[in-house]
TISE-173343 format. One line per field, with one value per residue (C-alpha): residue number from 1; residue in one letter; x, y, z. Coordinates in pm, 1 decimal. Example, Ala and Ser with C-alpha at 12.3 -4.5 7.8 and 13.67 -1.06 7.14 Angstrom:
# TISE-173343
n: c(1, 2)
res: c(a, s)
X: c(1230.0, 1367.0)
Y: c(-450.0, -106.0)
Z: c(780.0, 714.0)
END
This chain:
# TISE-173343
n: c(1, 2, 3, 4, 5, 6, 7, 8, 9, 10, 11, 12, 13, 14, 15, 16, 17, 18, 19, 20, 21, 22, 23, 24, 25, 26, 27, 28, 29, 30, 31, 32, 33, 34, 35, 36, 37, 38, 39, 40, 41, 42, 43, 44, 45, 46, 47, 48, 49, 50, 51, 52, 53, 54, 55, 56, 57, 58, 59, 60, 61, 62, 63, 64, 65, 66, 67, 68, 69, 70, 71, 72, 73, 74, 75, 76, 77, 78, 79, 80, 81, 82, 83, 84, 85, 86, 87, 88, 89, 90, 91, 92, 93, 94, 95, 96, 97, 98, 99, 100, 101, 102, 103, 104, 105, 106, 107, 108, 109, 110, 111, 112, 113, 114, 115, 116, 117, 118, 119, 120, 121, 122, 123, 124, 125)
res: c(m, r, d, p, v, d, a, r, r, a, r, h, v, l, s, e, n, q, r, v, l, d, c, v, a, a, l, q, d, s, d, f, a, a, v, g, r, i, f, t, a, s, h, e, s, m, r, d, d, f, e, i, t, t, e, h, i, d, l, i, a, d, t, a, v, r, a, g, a, l, g, a, r, m, t, g, g, g, f, g, g, c, v, i, a, l, a, p, t, d, r, t, a, a, v, d, e, a, v, r, r, a, v, r, d, a, g, l, e, q, p, v, i, t, a, t, r, a, a, a, g, a, g, p, a)
X: c(0.0, 148.2, -87.2, 17.9, -336.9, -475.7, -197.2, -289.0, -657.6, -578.7, -347.6, -630.6, -876.3, -633.8, -504.8, -858.8, -965.3, -676.1, -762.9, -1117.7, -978.9, -729.5, -1003.7, -1222.7, -930.2, -850.1, -1214.0, -1225.3, -920.4, -1068.6, -752.6, -904.2, -568.1, -515.7, -868.9, -791.0, -469.2, -660.8, -927.4, -660.4, -471.0, -798.1, -863.5, -511.7, -554.3, -889.1, -726.1, -394.7, -458.1, -828.0, -854.1, -1215.0, -1197.3, -1240.1, -1039.4, -1329.6, -1343.5, -962.7, -958.8, -1215.3, -1041.7, -694.4, -816.1, -999.5, -681.1, -465.5, -720.2, -703.3, -916.1, -756.8, -834.4, -1073.5, -1188.2, -1435.4, -1745.7, -2052.1, -1917.2, -2233.0, -2359.1, -2032.2, -1941.7, -1898.8, -1621.5, -1626.7, -1375.1, -1295.7, -1224.0, -1202.2, -1497.2, -1275.1, -1152.7, -1484.8, -1542.1, -1189.8, -1226.5, -1566.7, -1434.5, -1118.1, -1312.9, -1567.2, -1287.0, -1084.4, -1387.2, -1496.0, -1143.2, -1136.5, -1462.8, -1645.3, -1997.0, -2012.9, -2046.8, -2317.4, -2136.3, -2309.9, -2153.2, -2244.6, -2152.2, -2094.2, -2358.0, -2413.2, -2494.2, -2790.1, -2794.1, -3019.4, -3340.4)
Y: c(0.0, 328.8, 568.2, 594.8, 682.8, 371.7, 166.0, 296.4, 225.2, -130.2, -180.7, -79.2, -322.7, -614.8, -544.9, -488.5, -827.1, -986.5, -788.6, -929.2, -1283.0, -1198.9, -1042.1, -1350.4, -1566.7, -1330.4, -1330.5, -1709.3, -1708.9, -1433.8, -1231.7, -889.8, -712.1, -841.6, -735.5, -386.7, -369.1, -482.5, -214.6, 53.5, -73.5, -71.5, 290.2, 394.3, 228.5, 398.9, 729.4, 696.0, 462.2, 500.5, 859.8, 829.9, 947.8, 1301.2, 1498.5, 1471.6, 1091.2, 1063.1, 1267.4, 1039.8, 715.8, 837.7, 977.4, 656.1, 451.6, 697.1, 682.7, 305.7, 150.2, -159.3, -21.4, 200.8, 244.2, 435.4, 253.3, 366.8, 677.8, 763.8, 1032.7, 1154.8, 815.2, 680.5, 515.1, 178.4, 150.2, -177.2, -102.3, -308.5, -243.5, -73.0, 177.2, 279.2, 579.9, 710.3, 662.7, 834.3, 1134.6, 1166.7, 1162.4, 1416.9, 1644.1, 1620.5, 1691.3, 1981.0, 2126.8, 2107.2, 2304.1, 2021.9, 1888.9, 1650.7, 1286.3, 1050.7, 777.1, 447.5, 169.2, -170.5, -529.5, -804.9, -1075.1, -1384.0, -1302.3, -1415.6, -1774.3, -2038.0, -2096.7)
Z: c(0.0, -104.5, 69.8, 435.7, 543.5, 375.5, 534.9, 883.7, 823.1, 710.4, 1009.1, 1241.5, 1083.9, 1090.4, 1441.6, 1572.6, 1439.1, 1629.6, 1942.5, 1932.0, 1926.6, 2201.3, 2413.8, 2383.7, 2499.6, 2788.1, 2899.5, 2886.4, 3115.9, 3339.4, 3265.1, 3317.0, 3316.5, 2961.9, 2865.2, 2991.8, 2790.3, 2482.2, 2537.7, 2563.2, 2258.1, 2065.4, 2163.0, 2067.7, 1728.3, 1671.6, 1765.3, 1579.2, 1286.0, 1208.1, 1338.6, 1454.9, 1815.2, 1949.4, 2202.7, 2449.3, 2415.2, 2429.9, 2750.8, 2912.5, 2808.8, 2908.6, 3240.5, 3328.9, 3279.6, 3474.6, 3758.6, 3789.1, 3517.0, 3367.1, 3023.3, 2831.3, 2474.0, 2265.9, 2155.3, 1963.1, 1792.3, 1598.5, 1837.5, 1982.4, 2115.3, 2459.1, 2652.0, 2819.3, 3101.8, 3273.6, 3638.5, 3955.0, 4184.7, 4439.8, 4175.7, 4020.0, 4246.5, 4182.6, 3807.3, 3810.8, 4006.6, 3797.7, 3471.0, 3596.2, 3720.1, 3397.1, 3180.7, 3402.4, 3405.8, 3025.5, 3009.4, 2835.5, 2886.7, 3180.4, 3081.3, 3195.2, 3387.2, 3453.8, 3656.6, 3519.4, 3590.2, 3340.5, 3314.5, 3109.9, 2749.5, 2548.0, 2439.7, 2293.0, 2484.3)
END
């Protein structure tokens, strides 16, 4: 590929496909530290190679990780996007506060933060 932009886009797609497979394996092993690293690598690839994130989303993802999340990535970019951060239960309050503070200090609209827990997915009846 001669066009460096096309090459970065292709690298994102190929590396993201591998990250999905790696994330499935890490989840099967309950290796949440690895899942977090995969989330963060995915976000960095979306930011640097695919160039689809925003400064607001990048601030939230980066702040969540610095505050103790195992990893964070953008998801659902159609309406400004959102960030999913994987954090140990004992770090969720610190991550929440750090993100709210960083966003406020940047003069941006405050995010809606919802703590959720993983559950079994849908399956055959």
